[in-house]
Residue, then its C-alpha position, 0 to 999 in steps of 0.5 A: m562144569r567149569l570150575t574155579t581155581g578155588q574149586i580145582v585146588l580143593k579137588c586136588l589136595g583132596a586127591a593128592v593124599g596117595v600121591m604123596l606116598l610116590v614122592t621121596v621126602c628127604t632132607l637136602s644139605l642146606s649149609a650154602a643152598s640158596y632158594e634158586e638151588l633148592v628149587a632146581q634141586t626140587k625140580q630135578d630129583q623130586k626130593f624135597d624138605l619143604a620146610a627147608l624150601r619155604q625158609a630159604y624163599v623167605e630169606s632169599p633176595s626175591y622173596d615177595p609175600f604178596n606176589t606183587e610181580i606176578a598179579g598180571m600173570r595171575v589174571l591171565f592164569d585164573k581166566a584160563v581156569v574159569d574158561g576151562d582152557c588147560e593149555a593156557a593155564i599150563k602155560h600161564g602156570h608154568t611162567i607164574l612158578e618161575k617167579y614163585y615155585l611155591y604157589i599151592d593154588v597153581h601146583a593144584v591147577l597144574s596137576n588137575c590140567y595134566r591129568r586132563v591131558g593124560h600126563k601122569v608124571f606131571t599130575r603127580r609131581h604137581a599134586a605132590m607139591a600142592l598137598g606138601l605145601f599145604q601139609a607144611i603149613l598144617a604142621s607149623g600149628d592148629g591156628k587156635a591161639p597166637e601161641t599155636a598159629y599157622v605160619i604162613i610166607a605169603a598172602s595166598e597161602q592164608e587164603t588157601m587155608l581158609r578156602r580149604r577149611g570152607l571158611r569165608l572171611v569176615h574180618q582180618e585184624l593185625i595184631n601184636k603179642d610178645g613181639r610177633n605179628y599175626h592175623l586174627i581171622t574171623a570167618m563164617t563156615k558154610g553153615g553160618a558158624k563163627a570161627e577164629i584163626y590165628f596166622n603167624v605173619d612175621p615174614l610179611v610184616r618184615w618184608s612190608v616194613t623193610r619196602a616202606k623203609e626203602r621207599a622213604l629213602 
């Protein structure tokens, strides 16, 4: 049975809990490190502070919370996943990660594909990144109120969080409270119950406002 990208992400995040124990997590020296430098060090040493890496991405010139530059790549990647073509999925997945290394779904799929081809090192590496990034969002809040909203830095992270909790998006509202921006998500569980979740989307809003001003010049 062929799995969708979302199903593979859920499978990987569920199986990766033990894998995280195999990865050393440490705090990097961040005083002058750029996002690109942190990514390079993460790839080389597999030692990372994902909270710092996420913040460095938000502050970098390459920040794009809507992944506009990789939309076409994602189409090819998703097709490879649906087709069960791991060779193509690995190829397109790495192309995406060169643009956006913090893409949870892509790391999850690559872990699954490398497991299928028997490459244990890459299986563990990408599973650890997928789970670590997911846990970094979980650590930011519980989503029950604006004050404890999940903090996301990309639209794809919101999609992953809803999918991981088995929720289907029904309605999304952008609200502002005390100078901060939130998505108030109304969603449905598989059993038909309604759920409300808050996501802090300050980085996404700031990026959108900046781009709108640039286009107006």
